[in-house]
C-alpha positions, 0 to 999 in steps of 0.5 A: 963546800958549795959550788962557786957562783960566778958574777959573770953568770949571774950578770948574764941571767939578769941581763937576759931577764931584761934588767940593765947592768949599770956596771958600777965598781965595787967602791961605787956600789958601797958608796951612797944610797941606791936611789941616787942613781938616775937609771934603774938597774943592777950591779953585781960583785964577787964575794967570798963568805966565811967558809971560803965559798965564792958568792955574788952580791947583787945590788939594785939601783935607781929611783925604783930600786925596790922593783929592780930588786924584786925582779932580780930575785924573781929571775934568779929563783926561776927553776931554769936558773937554779939560784938561792937568793938571800936578802937577809944575810949579815952585812948586806945593805937594804938594796942588796941580795946574796946569790949562790947556787941552790942545793937539790933540797932547796930546789925540791922544796921549791918544786913541792911548794909550787905544786901545792900552790897550783893544785887547786888551780889544776883541779879547777881546770880538770873540772872545767875540761870535764864539763866542757867535754860533757857539753860537747858530747851532748851537743854532738848527740843532739846534732845527730838527732838524738835528744836526752830523755828526761 
């Protein structure tokens, strides 16, 4: 059985990430379109799935609810937050995300994918550092009165 995901913990992570908690009731979350709210923000509620696991549903609200939803997903999937976010779960509206704690396999897969994305950038940075060190060494030799022989 997965670890229980508490709404207060998810709410705290999102607020610390700069999102505004609208504090909507469950009935207000289920009623109406998310763009009808004047302020951009989120609302979270507790949810129990078919297996009895305690999960959280986060809804994005306001005129720019899609950006709020993207920011919430980005914040919750950070390595230090360690959540798994599913926007395609059955029974969710377009503006809602299902949140649960990520498994170690999911975290490892994320870490591997991030390493693969950053491998090319890391190789380029190492090449630039090597060129910079060689240039600094050449300048130091020239400043010392030695010049390269051609």
